[in-house]
N, C-alpha and C positions, 0 to 999 in steps of 0.2 A: 242736233243742236240743243234741243230741249233737255236731253240727258246731261249735257255738259253744264248747262245753267243750273240744273237741279243739284249736281254735285258741288258746284261753287256755292250755292245758297246753303246747302247742308254744312259745308265746311265753315262758312261764315257764322252760322248759328252756333257751332261748337267752339270756334276760336275767338269770336268777337263778342259773344253774349253769355249770360248765365242761364241759357235756355235749358241745358240738361238738368240743372238742379231745381228748376221751378216748373217744368212742363207737366209733371204728374199731378200738380195741384191746380192746373189751369182748366177752365171750361172750354168747350169747343170754340166759342166766340173769341175768347182771349188767345187761344192757340192760333186761330186764323189771323188775328190782328198782328201778332208777332211775326208770323210767316210772311204776310203781305208786306210788312215793313222791311223784312230782310230781302225779299225779292226786289223791291224797289231800290234799296241801297246797292245791292250787287249789280243790278242792271245799269244804274247811273255810274257807278264806279268803273265798271268794265265796258261802258258804252255799248251795251247790248240792247238791240231793238227787237222786242217781241210783241205780238198782237195781244189784244185783250183776251181772246179765246185761249191763246197759249199761256198767258199769265194765270187765267182761272184754272187751267189744267194743272199747271205747275203748283199752285197753292193747294189744290185738292190732293194731289199726290203726296206732297210734303207733309200735309196735316195727317193724312192716312198713315204715312210711314212712321210718324212719331206719336201715334195714338197712345193715350194713357191706358195702361192695363191695371192700374191700381195695385192692390196687395199681391196679385198673382204674377206680376212681371217677372220676378225671380224664377218662378216655376216655368214660365214660358221660355225663358232664356237657358234653363238647365237642360242640356242635351241628353242627360241620363234619364230624364223623366219622359215616359212615353204617353201618359194620359193624366189629365187634370180633371177632377170631379168636384164641383162646387155645389154642395147640398144646402142651399140657404146661406145666410150671412156668417154662420159660426162654425160650419163644418166643411173643410176643404181637404179632399183626399187626393193622393197621387198614386200612379202605378210606376214602379221603378224596378227594373230587373224582373219584370213579370209578377211582382207582388204589390198588393194594395196596402197603403198605410195612410194614417191620418196625420196632417200637418198641424202646426200651431198657428197657421195663418187664419185671420178672420177679417171680415168686412165691418166697418164701423156701423153701417146701417143698410137696410134693404134698398134705400135710395142710391147709395154708393154702388151696390152690386148691380142694380138696374142700369145705372149710368155706365158702368164698365161694359156690361153686355151690349148696350146700344152703341158704344164706341167701337167695340170689336166688330159688330155687325156692319156698321157704317164703313169701317176700313176694309172690309172684305170685298166691297164693290159688287156684291151679289144682287143688290136691288131688292132684297127681301126685307120683310118687316116682322116684328113680334110685339104684341101688346095684348090687352085683355080680350080684344075681339078676335085676334089671331094668336093664340097663346103658345104655339110651338113652332120651331123652325129648324131646318138643317141647312148649313152652308159651309163653304170652304174658305180658308184664308189664302192669301197670296202664295204662301210657301207650301200649300197642299194639305195643311192640317185640317181635320174635319171638326166642325163645331155643331153641337146640338143644344138648343135652349128650350126650356119648358117653363111657363110662367103661371102664377095664380090667374084664374081660380082652378085651373087644371091641376097644378101642383099645390099640395096642402102644406108644404114646408117652406114656401117662398120660392124665389127664382132658382132654377137649377141649371147650371152651365157645365157642359161636358166637352172637353177639348181633347181629341185624339191627335197627337202630334205626328207630323209627317217626318220621317227620318230620311235625310238626304245622304246618309252614310250607307244606306242599303240600296245599291243600284245595279250590281252585277251578280252573276251566279257565284263568283268567288266570295262575295259578302255572305250569301246564304251558307256556303260551305264553312266559312270562318265562324259563323254563329251556330254551326252544327244543326241547321234545320234539315239537312239531308246529307247523303254521302256522295262520293264522286260518281259511282255508276248511275245513281238516280239523276244526278245533274246531267250526265252525258245523255241519258235516255230522254229527259224532258226537253233538252235543247234540240235533240234530233226530232222529237215530236212536234215542236214548234215549226221547224223548218219543213217537215213533211205535211204540214197543214192538218194535223190531227185535231179533232174537235175535243176540247177540254173544258170540263166544269170543275171549278175550285170550290170546295166547301169547308165548313168549320163553324165553330161558334164565334161570337163577337170577340175581337181582340186576339185571335189565334194566328194571324199573319197571312190569311188567304189573299187579301188585296195586295199585300206586299209581294207575295209570291207571284201573283199574276203580273204585277207591275214589272218585276225583274225579268220574268220570262218573255213578256211582250216586247222587251227591248231587243230581242234577238230575231224579231220578224224582219225579213229582208227589206232593205230600203226602197226597192222598186215596187212595193205593194201599197195600194191605197187602203188606209185603215179608217174605219168609222167607229168611234167610241160613243156609247150611249149610257148616260148615268142619271141618277136622281140627284146626287150631289157630287160635284167634281172631285175625284180622288185619283184617277189614273194619270200617270205622268210618263208619256211616251217621248222618246228622243228622236224618232223618225221625223222627216220633213213633211211627208204626205199624210197628215193626220187631220181628220175632220171630227171635231168634238161636239157632241150634241148633249143637251141637258134638259131634263123634264122641267115643266113650269107648273107651280102650284096654282090653284084657283085664286082669283082676286077677292076683294072683300065682299063682293056680291055672290061669291061661289061660282063664278064663271071664268072661262078662259084657260082652264087647266089643259096642259099638254102632257100626256102620260108617256111612260117608257114604251108602251105598245104602239102609240101614235108615232113615236120617233123611229121605232124599229121598222114598222111598215114603210115609212118614208125612206129609211136608209137603203132599202132594197132597190130603190129607184136611183140611187146615187153611185152606181157601179162600184160596189165595195169588193176588194180582194179579201178583206178580213172585217168581221164585225165583232166588237168587244163590248159586252154588256156588264156594267159595273155591278149590278145585282138583279137577278131574276126573282121576282116576288109575286107575280100574278099571271094574268092571261097572256102576257107576252111570251111565256114559255111555249105556247102553241105555235106562235109565229116563228120563234127561233128554231124549233124542231122542223117545221115545214120548210124554212129557208135552207137549213142544212141539207134536208132531203132533196131540195131542188138544185143543189150544186154549190151553195155558199159554204165551202169547207174551211177549216182553219179557225172556226169561231171559238172565242173564249168567253166564259161567263162565270159569275159567282152566285152561289146559293147558300143561304144559311141552313146548315144541317149538322147533326152530331156524328154522322158516319156516312160512308159512301152509299150504304143501303138506304138510309134515311133520305139522303140527297135524291136518289133515284125515285123514291116514293113521293117526295115533295114535288118533283117535276111532273109526275103522273097526276097528282092531285091538282096542281095549278092548271094543267091542261083540261082536266075534268070540269073545273069551275068556269072555263070559258064557254061551256055549253055545247061543245062539239058532239055530234051524234055518233059516237063510237063507244064500244064497250071497253072495259078496263084492260082486258087482255090485248086488244089491238093497240091501245095507247101505249102500253108497256113495250110492245114490240117496236112501235115507231120511235119511242125514246131510245131504245137499245140500238136501233139502226142508225140514229143520228149522233148520239154521244159515244165517243170512243173511250175516253178516260175520265175518271173522277179522281181528283187530287184532294186529299183530306189533310187539313192541318189542325194541330192541337196545342194548347198551352198546358205544359206539364207542371207538376207540383214544385219542381225546382226552379220555375220561372222561365224555362227554355221553351221556345216554340219549335215544333218539329213537324215535318211532313210524315204522317203516320201511315198513309195508304196511297198507293198509286194503283187504281183498280181498273181493270179491263171490263167494259160493259159490252155484251154481245148477245145475239139471239142464237139459240140452239135450234137449227132448222128442222131436224128430224122430230123434235118434240114440241115445236112451236112455243118454246119457253124462253125466258130471259135468264141469263147467268151473269153474275158479278164475280170476277176472279182476280185475286191480288197479283199484281206484277211485282210490287215492292210493298213491304209492310214493316213497321217498327215493332220489334219484340222486346218488351220491357222485362228485364231479368230481376232487378232488385233496386232498392234505394239505399245508398251507402250512409255512413255515419254523419256525413255533412249534408244530408238531405238531397243529394244529387241522384237523379234517375240514371241507372246504368242499364244499357240495352244495346241492341244492334239492329241494323236494317237487313232484312232477309229478301233475297231476290228469287222469284219463281223462274225457272228455266223454260217453262212452257212458252211457246211462241204466241203472242197475242193475236186476236182475230184480225186486227187492222194492220198487221205487219206488211201486207202487200202495198200499203201506202208509202212505206219507206222505200220499197223496191221501185215503185212507180216514179218517185221523185229522186231516185238515186241518192238517198240519204243512207250513209253507212254508219253502223254502230261499231264501237270498239270490239275486238275479239272477246269471246267468252260470255256473250249475252244470252242468246236463245238457241235452243236445240233445233 
């Protein structure tokens, strides 16, 4: 019922008032007054009876939905822009088609920029805060876009706002193929790996598409599995019904009450998960993840910031070392190799295209007690043409990967011509 009332009030504001032309110049209080009046008028006219609590919820949702975004509104609404970077009041950059460029947009004052930041934060519903005493924050918008804010005195150039927009146009493996992030054999293999509960770590630098790739592939997890997602800032968008989403909590103003990724991971093991998906592994939780996989929680997916599969493997080893576990480096390397089956590396190329450059098999060589990383697929760049486009091809290794028995165990068949 509340959704119907909300739609009627929204239509009333558009059709019966000059709301659209004046809302960007309104303060929060003025915006709230106009919405309250509209709710009252619609309820009286339509003879709708709602409680005070429902009325308050309705007003809050409507105010959040029409939050003023100031000068950057046009950038937010432009679907071709993937990232917005506001470096103080006078420098606003965007990323479009994989390339960064400066815009002509400016804020009138630092006060206006701070006001826009606070309105975006309020509309997110995250319950987080940012000010001089807590000068940086990460949060997500309702559409899944990720926002980072860092304020003075930490920032020396004034408030800095970074918005990484969530693209709803990339949701299926066909979308990755259309964008030329991978080829058909890689798509077939990765989908089979998801169904066979292969443990996969996605890596790459910032903005290379690793979270997008994980998001797309995670949607092919069977519907009958219980999925637990663990994130620092909500970015994962799964379509399955049986999903439990957990999010870390920063400390309060007194520095207490923090709930870490590691805390959530340890708790998730008691929640009877079929799959655990970690938005980003960046610390001691790497040890818990590796131990959980070793104890039977297969099919785990995770993200690590790294420049290559080799760097990704080394970072996992380092993160386990800093947990203080009493094992030598060699034994930790072997445990990681036993737990992680595949590393998928993504990269943003000079032509603005994001590509999966490596799908790497991670395994232990028993007779030598060593760890090996061997490419299953890799992208071989041949040249850059006159238009600046990267020309190359994906190469497949015919060697059967070490985890191939998991495909057989779960009766997952690959198309003909894959491995010898």
